[in-house]
N, C-alpha and C positions, 0 to 999 in steps of 0.2 A: 504494500500499500504505499502508492507516493506521497510525501508532504508538499501541500502547493499552497504558492501566497496567492492571496487575492485582493481586492479592493470591493466595498461595498456600492453599488451606484446609488441606493437612496441615504446612506449616512456618512459613505467617505471612511470608514473604517479601514485600516490595512491589517488582514491578519493571515497565519495561516495554519491550514488544517491537515488533517490526515485522515485522504479519502478514498473510499473503495470505488471500484469502478459503477458500482449498481446505486451508490449515492449520490443525492442530491445537497449541493453542500447550502448553507445558510448562515447569516451574519450573527456573530455570538452575541454581537450589540444590540440590534433591531432584530431579528429574524427575517430579513430579507431574501430570497432567492434569486435576486438581481445582483450579480458578483461578475467581477471583471477577472479573469486570471492574469497575474503578472508575470511576466519573465522573470526569473529570480537564477542569482548566481551560483554555483554549487561551494560549498566552505573549502579552500585549499586544507590538505592533509599534510604532516609533517611527511617526508620523506627516509628513508632509511634510517640516515645518520641523526635524523630526531631536528635536524635544520630547517627552517619555515621553506617552504614549496614554493614560494612568491620571491626566490630570489632573482636577481637580474635573468631574464630569460626565462623564468618560471610558468606560472600559473595563467597568464593570460598574454597575450600583446602587450599593455599597457604595461605589463611590470618591466619587460625591456627596455624602455624609454623610462625608467625608475617613479613613473606614474603608479602604481601597484595600488589599490583599491583596499588591500587587505594590510597594508602596512601602517 
């Protein structure tokens, strides 16, 4: 079951939910089912040496330029 990020179209609440394919997600704040699924970036994981995987040239193209969003 994947975790998705959503924004409620009715109350603008942003939240994440663990969703089964048969489930219809609803906003935890207002109960609305009028949701917009957001694009989310996976969290970086440490490499085998325990160092940050977002070292220069790491997890995203912006990391190579020194603009890593995870640092």
